[in-house]
PAGUVO-412495 format. One record per atom (N, C-alpha, C): residue in one letter; z, x, y. Coordinates in steps of 0.001 Angstrom, whole numbers, padded with zeros to 6 digits, always signed. Layout:
BEGIN
AZXY/...
This chain:
BEGIN
T-000026+000815-001157/T+000007-000010-000009/T+000009+000834+001265/S+000782+001964+001255/S+000902+002789+002453/S-000494+003468+002674/V-001159+003857+001550/V-002470+004527+001682/V-003439+003555+002388/I-003513+002257+001929/I-004309+001267+002477/I-004016+001028+003938/G-002696+000904+004220/G-002311+000819+005654/G-002785+001914+006595/V-002615+003098+006076/V-003059+004293+006931/V-004546+004328+007059/T-005286+003950+005969/T-006735+003916+006024/T-007241+002787+007031/L-006608+001684+006944/L-006914+000534+007948/L-006679+001049+009356/A-005479+001728+009549/A-005137+002165+010917/A-006187+003156+011423/V-006655+004063+010545/V-007686+005079+010952/V-008957+004397+011486/F-009299+003262+010844/F-010604+002579+011223/F-010341+001581+012382/I-009267+000922+012378/I-009051-000177+013283/I-008538+000259+014573/V-007574+001102+014608/V-007037+001650+015971/V-008094+002072+016985/P-009119+002976+016552/P-010099+003467+017527/P-010879+002209+018068/V-011297+001336+017223/V-012007+000155+017644/V-011137-000707+018576/W-009913-000887+018259/W-008983-001696+019108/W-008817-000969+020491/A-008662+000371+020536/A-008536+001056+021737/A-009814+000965+022570/V-010958+001061+021994/V-012210+000917+022804/V-012334-000465+023397/G-012050-001468+022581/G-012146-002867+023041/G-011208-003168+024180/I-009960-002801+023990/I-008886-003087+025066/I-009146-002278+026378/T-009547-001046+026105/T-009847-000219+027349/T-011024-000888+028117/S-012085-001441+027485/S-013065-002032+028183/S-012756-003245+029033/F-011615-003857+028707/F-011116-005002+029422/F-010040-004646+030407/S-009657-003376+030384/S-008501-002970+031230/S-008919-002585+032651/T-008005-002714+033586/T-008253-002303+034969/T-008063-000764+035191/K-008526-000320+036251/K-008437+001100+036500/K-006970+001577+036596/A-006039+000741+037043/A-004706+001078+037101/A-004157+001172+035673/S-004443+000248+034845/S-003998+000325+033508/S-004453+001573+032758/I-005689+001949+032917/I-006276+003128+032231/I-005598+004324+032849/N-005375+004425+034091/N-004701+005561+034697/N-003259+005667+034216/A-002568+004513+034095/A-001172+004568+033561/A-001138+004986+032178/A-002165+004610+031339/A-002140+005051+029989/A-002653+006454+029714/G-003271+007054+030752/G-003768+008341+030795/G-004974+008525+029928/G-005625+007493+029642/G-006915+007419+028829/G-007151+006127+028183/L-007411+006133+026917/L-007624+004848+026198/L-006353+004114+026140/V-006512+002774+026263/V-005350+001873+026340/V-005145+001256+024993/L-003945+001335+024520/L-003599+000700+023193/L-002781-000548+023364/V-002024-000695+024429/V-001231-001900+024697/V-001926-002600+025735/P-002259-003963+025525/P-002960-004661+026656/P-002081-004886+027851/H-002665-004662+028997/H-001930-004850+030234/H-002936-004873+031391/G-002888-005915+032191/G-003809-006060+033300/G-005269-006268+032821/L-005488-007063+031865/L-006862-007271+031321/L-007725-007976+032456/S-009050-007606+032437/S-009955-008134+033428/S-011382-008024+032888/L-012283-008946+033359/L-013663-008895+033002/L-014479-008114+034152/A-013789-007501+035019/A-014464-006813+036123/A-015446-005743+035625/N-015065-004936+034674/N-015946-003872+034125/N-017227-004436+033616/Y-017105-005530+032826/Y-018385-006162+032295/Y-019211-006747+033359/Q-018662-007372+034351/Q-019348-007907+035495/Q-020106-006794+036269/L-019477-005711+036344/L-019950-004653+037165/L-021291-004008+036406/I-021078-003788+035158/I-022256-003084+034426/I-023486-004083+034319/F-023175-005449+034153/F-024198-006409+034053/F-024909-006564+035396/N-024151-006465+036452/N-024706-006626+037826/N-025737-005478+038050/G-025581-004256+037468/G-026453-003218+037719/G-027784-003426+037023/G-027847-004243+036017/G-029161-004463+035399/G-029551-003557+034257/T-028958-002279+034226/T-029379-001407+033179/T-028950-001893+031819/V-027714-002355+031674/V-027210-002777+030396/V-028002-004007+029903/S-028302-004925+030753/S-029034-006124+030380/S-030355-005708+029870/Q-031147-004855+030518/Q-032414-004442+030143/Q-032238-003641+028753/A-031202-002830+028636/A-031105-002072+027393/A-030732-002990+026209/L-029989-004053+026453/L-029724-004977+025340/L-030972-005723+024904/T-031808-006057+025836/T-033138-006696+025489/T-034013-005757+024614/V-034085-004490+025105/V-034873-003497+024410/V-034229-003316+022996/S-032992-003133+022893/S-032381-002890+021588/S-032607-004115+020695/A-032503-005271+021201/A-032766-006511+020350/A-034143-006541+019818/F-035086-006182+020693/F-036484-006247+020292/F-036707-005126+019240/V-036282-003902+019521/V-036494-002834+018562/V-035852-003124+017202/T-034654-003710+017302/T-033934-003996+016005/T-034617-005016+015191/L-034967-006205+015852/L-035499-007290+015107/L-036957-006976+014610/V-037772-006508+015496/V-039166-006137+015077/V-039146-005004+014041/G-038368-003978+014320/G-038314-002765+013460/G-037774-003108+012131/T-036713-003922+012072/T-036152-004248+010711/T-037108-005057+009942/A-037820-006007+010612/A-038823-006849+009947/A-039958-005920+009243/I-040507-004981+010154/I-041569-004110+009666/I-041035-003222+008523/S-039859-002719+008639/S-039347-001765+007638/S-039027-002513+006331/M-038540-003661+006367/M-038297-004488+005202/M-039570-004860+004507/V-040584-005340+005212/V-041906-005658+004586/V-042458-004455+003899/V-042544-003372+004577/V-043139-002137+003989/V-042302-001634+002808/S-040970-001623+002904/S-040125-001136+001864/S-040218-001962+000600/V-040270-003356+000747/V-040261-004274-000327/V-041634-004113-001016/L-042720-004087-000261/L-044058-003958-000867/L-044176-002692-001651/C-043659-001542-000971/C-043816-000164-001597/C-042937-000244-002900/A-041722-000696-002773/A-040773-000653-003918/A-041335-001468-005056/Y-041901-002628-004772/Y-042446-003492-005813/Y-043528-002798-006602/G-044523-002166-005793/G-045627-001450-006440/G-045038-000221-007280/L-044120+000402-006853/L-043559+001520-007623/L-042750+001075-008792/S-042268-000124-008839/S-041449-000666-009858/S-042205-001228-011088/R-043485-001424-010868/R-044380-001958-011933/R-044873-000757-012760/P-044655-000673-013994/P-045039+000445-014831/P-046469+000772-014940/R-047324-000292-014709/R-048782+000002-014950/R-049512-000047-013591/S-048769+000082-012506/S-049390+000101-011214/S-050216+001361-010942/F-051357+001229-010234/F-052185+002324-010003/F-051573+003411-009166/G-051513+004703-009664/G-051017+005868-008921/G-049510+005822-008711/Q-048800+005191-009585/Q-047372+005044-009442/Q-046584+006348-009365/R-046854+007138-010423/R-046159+008466-010406/R-046475+009453-009333/P-047815+009632-008924/P-048118+010512-007814/P-047542+009974-006530/L-047610+008698-006265/L-047006+008152-005042/L-045498+008283-005038/L-044898+008080-006119/L-043430+008198-006196/L-042954+009608-005934/L-043730+010591-006478/L-043404+012036-006282/L-043594+012424-004902/T-044707+011850-004204/T-044965+012143-002826/T-043853+011640-001917/L-043318+010533-002279/L-042262+009976-001435/L-040965+010713-001598/V-040714+011127-002807/V-039515+011944-003013/V-039516+013276-002278/V-040762+013900-002289/V-040913+015184-001655/V-040600+015073-000196/T-041043+013981+000464/T-040692+013750+001925/T-039228+013645+002248/M-038381+013381+001223/M-036957+013390+001481/M-036436+014708+001697/F-037105+015752+001300/F-036560+017088+001361/F-037354+017957+002374/F-038682+017521+002606/F-039493+018357+003481/F-040149+017409+004522/N-040244+017805+005718/N-040991+016996+006760/N-041630+017969+007732/G-042482+017458+008505/G-043370+018209+009431/G-042588+018816+010611/G-041399+018258+010929/G-040650+018743+012060/G-040847+018047+013279/I-040104+018329+014324/I-040146+017581+015504/I-041426+017673+016344/I-041850+018935+016462/I-043099+019142+017267/I-044281+018575+016660/P-044611+018699+015372/P-045817+017960+014800/P-045656+016476+014892/T-044447+015952+014718/T-044239+014485+014764/T-044452+014055+016231/F-044067+014816+017243/F-044241+014421+018578/F-045732+014470+018939/L-046505+015464+018381/L-047911+015522+018684/L-048622+014350+018004/V-048169+013896+016818/V-048832+012731+016173/V-048525+011476+016935/V-047330+011322+017454/V-047022+010061+018221/V-047801+010131+019552/S-047936+011280+020123/S-048743+011290+021342/S-050261+011057+021111/D-050771+011543+020079/D-052175+011312+019741/D-052399+009855+019368/L-051502+009191+018851/L-051611+007737+018573/L-051358+006915+019714/K-051138+007394+020950/K-050918+006733+022184/K-049681+005979+022116/L-048676+006440+021463/L-047465+005665+021418/L-046359+006199+022309/Y-046660+007387+022935/Y-045610+007920+023848/Y-045427+006995+025038/G-044229+006731+025353/G-043851+005826+026441/G-043930+004322+026092/S-044153+004081+024738/S-044198+002697+024304/S-042984+002396+023388/L-042587+001110+023357/L-041438+000737+022512/L-041745+000995+021076/W-042990+000922+020722/W-043427+001186+019288/W-043013+002663+018865/A-042919+003567+019815/A-042485+004899+019456/A-041091+004932+018893/M-040315+003916+019175/M-038896+003791+018671/M-038801+003042+017371/I-040033+002564+016888/I-040008+001811+015683/I-040854+002491+014558/L-042081+002806+014829/L-043017+003260+013840/L-042710+004617+013190/P-042262+005588+013976/P-041959+006965+013438/P-040828+006861+012306/S-039953+005924+012414/S-038809+005838+011517/S-038783+004490+010787/A-040020+003891+010585/A-040001+002609+009977/A-039760+002606+008444/V-039949+003698+007806/V-039767+003702+006341/V-038679+004744+006058/N-037721+004319+005246/N-036733+005224+004716/N-036842+005288+003119/V-037218+006450+002671/V-037514+006591+001264/V-036344+006267+000427/F-035155+006689+000829/F-033936+006364+000063/F-033782+004929-000184/N-033977+004092+000894/N-033904+002699+000825/N-034893+002049-000201/I-036075+002649-000096/I-037163+002169-001047/I-036796+002447-002546/L-036191+003624-002728/L-035876+003917-004124/L-034687+003026-004659/I-033810+002656-003750/I-032754+001720-004147/I-033338+000401-004450/I-034232-000149-003638/I-034826-001428-003788/I-035685-001425-005134/R-036437-000339-005361/R-037198-000201-006569/R-036302-000261-007776/S-035136+000390-007744/S-034242+000373-008872/S-033763-001039-009251/F-033543-001842-008178/F-033101-003287-008477/F-034369-004099-008911/F-035469-003852-008442/F-036739-004583-008864/F-036946-004188-010362/Q-036708-003006-010779/Q-036932-002713-012191/Q-035917-003383-013075/N-034776-003814-012526/N-033788-004535-013355/N-034045-006022-013483/T-035078-006485-012775/T-035337-007904-012874/T-035704-008212-014340/A-035063-009354-014861/A-035261-009709-016234/A-036718-009846-016629/I-037092-009143-017578/I-038497-009130-017957/I-038952-010485-018521/E-037911-011254-019097/E-038267-012581-019545/E-038760-013513-018418/L-038148-013401-017188/L-038524-014228-016053/L-039986-013782-015681/I-040276-012509-015654/I-041641-012117-015254/I-042697-012574-016190/E-042405-012423-017473/E-043361-012814-018455/E-043575-014353-018475/A-042485-015107-018223/A-042615-016534-018126/A-043553-016978-016958/A-043307-016210-015825/A-044107-016476-014634/A-045578-016166-014861/R-045852-015154-015554/R-047208-014741-015840/R-047917-015781-016792/L-047135-016278-017724/L-047730-017294-018604/L-048060-018586-017798/D-047356-018803-016751/D-047582-019939-015876/D-048712-019694-014881/G-049286-018548-014943/G-050435-018153-014075/G-050096-017520-012740/A-048880-017011-012677/A-048464-016343-011373/A-049126-015042-011219/N-049632-014723-010085/N-050215-013444-009718/N-049122-012485-009229/E-049436-011240-008816/E-048413-010287-008355/E-047662-010821-007120/W-048424-011383-006166/W-047801-011856-004972/W-046709-013014-005329/R-047201-013879-006150/R-046250-014949-006555/R-045029-014381-007340/L-045257-013395-008184/L-044100-012796-008865/L-043124-012228-007879/L-043675-011525-006941/L-042781-010826-005935/L-041930-011959-005200/W-042751-012937-004668/W-041972-013917-003764/W-041125-014881-004479/S-041526-015288-005656/S-040797-016352-006396/S-039850-015907-007478/V-040010-014697-007958/V-039196-014124-009025/V-038333-012915-008627/V-039035-011877-008116/V-038362-010580-007914/V-037415-010671-006703/I-037977-011152-005526/I-037172-011233-004375/I-035922-012151-004458/P-036087-013398-005048/P-034783-014233-005190/P-033761-013558-006064/T-034095-012825-007006/T-033075-012120-007932/T-032511-010880-007301/S-033166-010422-006222/S-032678-009136-005520/S-032170-009373-004221/R-031812-010615-003844/R-031193-010833-002451/R-030066-010022-002143/P-029101-009641-002954/P-027985-008912-002513/P-028484-007509-001969/V-029321-006860-002744/V-029745-005515-002281/V-030631-005582-001036/L-031428-006616-000920/L-032308-006792+000302/L-031447-007032+001535/A-030372-007762+001317/A-029474-008043+002471/A-028743-006770+002890/V-028322-005885+001929/V-027724-004605+002309/V-028752-003729+003004/M-029967-003608+002434/M-030987-002808+003087/M-031378-003294+004456/T-031396-004561+004602/T-031670-005147+005910/T-030589-004696+006887/M-029313-004724+006499/M-028249-004302+007350/M-028425-002744+007723/F-028774-001988+006691/F-028888-000551+006931/F-029952-000266+008054/Y-031125-000935+007819/Y-032202-000790+008743/Y-031753-001341+010146/A-031202-002465+010290/A-030810-002968+011476/A-029826-002190+012246/V-028832-001633+011523/V-027789-000744+012206/V-028486+000633+012732/A-029460+001096+011895/A-030183+002254+012226/A-030947+002059+013485/Y-031686+000964+013619/Y-032459+000668+014734/Y-031599+000339+016094/W-030472-000427+015803/W-029606-000728+016917/W-029026+000558+017549/G-028727+001553+016700/G-028078+002699+017272/G-028997+003899+017502/T-030327+003619+017434/T-031320+004673+017740/T-031309+005149+019131/F-031325+006447+019402/F-031499+007005+020636/F-032322+008253+020627/F-032429+008882+019510/F-033215+010148+019418/F-034681+009946+019655/N-035209+008827+019101/N-036619+008533+019355/N-036864+008152+020820/A-035930+007496+021463/A-036048+007196+022883/A-035881+008421+023682/L-035112+009328+023311/L-034857+010621+023943/L-036172+011415+024009/L-036896+011366+022839/L-038103+012106+022708/L-039395+011464+023317/Y-039493+010213+023135/Y-040778+009459+023326/Y-040714+008445+024510/E-039539+008232+025132/E-039476+007212+026189/E-038926+007807+027472/P-039758+008132+028473/P-039391+008734+029687/P-038863+007650+030652/D-039260+006404+030510/D-038961+005378+031415/D-037598+004770+031032/S-036642+004907+031950/S-035180+004480+031742/S-035179+002995+031612/R-036186+002179+032102/R-036201+000749+031975/R-036479+000343+030629/K-036922+001220+029742/K-037238+000951+028260/K-036266+001541+027366/W-035223+002077+027898/W-034203+002673+027013/W-033374+001647+026188/P-033079+001826+024952/P-032219+001028+024172/P-030725+001277+024609/L-029907+000415+024183/L-028392+000599+024579/L-027855+001958+024132/A-028129+002376+022990/A-027616+003708+022461/A-027992+004831+023449/M-029256+004706+024000/M-029750+005784+024907/M-028948+005659+026233/V-028684+004522+026653/V-027927+004265+027859/V-026474+004877+027608/I-025848+004595+026525/I-024484+005229+026276/I-024607+006750+026305/Y-025647+007318+025636/Y-025809+008728+025604/Y-025925+009271+027015/E-026819+008698+027828/E-027021+009213+029188/E-025828+008927+030061/Y-025143+007763+029954/Y-023973+007491+030718/Y-022783+008490+030455/T-022760+008961+029215/T-021699+009803+028833/T-021860+011173+029484/Y-023127+011594+029762/Y-023371+012952+030173/Y-024033+012997+031534/S-024204+011816+032248/S-024906+011848+033535/S-024022+011940+034740/G-022747+011800+034616/G-021923+011853+035820/G-021053+010606+036005/N-021025+010169+037186/N-020081+009065+037598/N-020696+007666+037722/Q-021995+007545+037444/Q-022597+006196+037535/Q-023577+005900+036405/M-023805+004671+036150/M-024652+004227+035143/M-026086+004683+035451/P-026849+005178+034520/P-028230+005589+034770/P-029022+004387+035138/G-029746+004522+036218/G-030681+003468+036643/G-029945+002470+037535/M-028602+002540+037693/M-027887+001553+038438/M-028169+001729+039978/G-028321+002946+040318/G-028552+003248+041782/G-027288+002903+042521/T-027301+002364+043658/T-026184+002018+044542/T-026030+000546+044658/T-027035-000262+044129/T-026995-001695+044284/T-026151-002329+043207/G-025394-003342+043492/G-024666-004042+042386/G-023402-003241+041936/I-023034-002141+042618/I-021899-001421+042205/I-020908-001082+043315/G-020785-002085+044124/G-019879-001953+045240/G-018419-001707+044772/G-018152-002256+043610/G-016724-002064+043055/G-016541-000832+042210/L-017594+000051+042259/L-017519+001232+041432/L-016289+002118+041690/Q-015907+002177+042966/Q-014822+003019+043300/Q-013553+002422+042752/N-013506+001139+042602/N-012285+000430+042061/N-012271+000334+040568/A-013347+000907+039934/A-013435+000836+038464/A-013284+002161+037925/S-012857+002172+036571/S-012680+003407+035852/S-013939+003797+035099/Q-014424+004974+035240/Q-015632+005343+034475/Q-015406+005223+032978/L-014168+005525+032512/L-013836+005402+031164/L-013938+003908+030717/G-013460+003022+031536/G-013567+001569+031270/G-014966+001086+031164/L-015946+001568+032064/L-017261+001215+031981/L-017900+001792+030744/Q-017610+003025+030441/Q-018144+003606+029197/Q-017740+002701+027931/M-016492+002340+027854/M-015973+001584+026743/M-016606+000196+026677/C-016982-000319+027847/C-017760-001602+027920/C-019062-001471+027162/V-019810-000430+027453/V-021115-000252+026906/V-020957+000021+025415/V-019962+000792+024999/V-019663+001076+023599/V-019266-000206+022866/T-018541-001063+023413/T-018130-002326+022805/T-019311-003181+022623/L-020153-003266+023637/L-021331-004091+023482/L-022357-003580+022288/S-022268-002289+022129/S-023114-001755+020972/S-022440-001981+019653/L-021130-002235+019580/L-020416-002517+018359/L-020399-003953+017944/V-020597-004789+018910/V-020459-006296+018613/V-021421-006762+017462/P-022667-006430+017526/P-023598-006982+016550/P-023254-006466+015081/I-022836-005190+015062/I-022434-004625+013729/I-021155-005240+013172/I-020169-005516+014105/I-018956-006179+013611/I-019183-007526+013114/I-020100-008295+013798/I-020437-009655+013394/I-021251-009619+012082/L-022166-008716+011915/L-023068-008731+010779/L-022467-008239+009528/T-021558-007280+009562/T-020995-006658+008358/T-020308-007611+007485/P-019447-008582+007909/P-018729-009448+007032/P-019682-010287+006128/F-020731-010704+006690/F-021755-011513+005967/F-022469-010718+004970/V-022798-009498+005285/V-023552-008602+004329/V-022605-008124+003234/Q-021373-007973+003538/Q-020385-007439+002597/Q-020352-008295+001329/K-020437-009560+001518/K-020502-010536+000372/K-021618-010197-000558/H-022775-010023-000008/H-023982-009710-000803/H-023880-008362-001384/F-023232-007413-000723/F-023121-006072-001261/F-022208-006150-002507/A-021039-006790-002435/A-020139-006900-003610/A-020858-007679-004730/K-021647-008671-004467/K-022414-009367-005484/K-023417-008495-006122/G-024067-007653-005322/G-025076-006745-005885/G-024461-005739-006865/M-023268-005243-006481/M-022569-004276-007351/M-022212-004867-008645/L-021723-006239-008625/L-021323-006874-009852/L-022529-007215-010724/T-023647-007593-010032/T-024857-007824-010753/T-025374-006571-011527/G-025324-005431-010841/G-025739-004212-011477/G-024854-003819-012603/A-023571-004023-012446/A-022595-003808-013591/A-022865-004583-014787/I-023139-005849-014565/I-023372-006768-015664/I-024718-006372-016386/K-025755-006052-015589/K-026989-005685-016200/K-026876-004450-016972/G-026144-003401-016408/G-025978-002185-017011/G-025182-002290-018302/
């Protein structure tokens, strides 16, 4: 019990401190000497201040677009690729599988990738934050493993009923693999939501930065929000920079905190299903 309590404290206390500090006044933060653990003088002023600047609102919109569109593209490509690799008689299965595995250990590097993105006219586009990282080979291999565990009796029965490969995938394989697909969706969504490296490389326009990039820049750019300028921040002198930083961090954590409990149920079910089949 004590070990569980310590483990929970290690994970919960930092999140609690970030959330409470984001709602705290400058006086409360100064009195605490940093992150606030005990609520005192709570206020929405920090959130009103950063939203009035416009940068965070734009970043939230960009992050939502990148996450939704990127996750959809990644899941479609991953599911189709995993299904093809899971069929024992599919054309070029072994060479393609070997090629994918090799890319897990070797890649072209940052400069060649940057040149490819530039030649494809993606530099400065939101697609540069999606397409270069649209496929994760590890996720494809996990999905492929679950697809291979689909009961052969179901597949043969569907074939006897005249189902083609598309019908098999949509009506047999995907319904029996929902737990792993839910977990992979969460993995992709969290990765896209927290992406900043692609934005750092390929997006010079701060109006197209995702929220994670705003957090990165705000942490290292000095005393004001990037792109905020001097409008809408008349209360900046009465606000704590730490409080504003924690506001942005809290906003970046909210979707993950909301999504995780729903996916956790599917993750546990997927583990049990794999144990039973094994």
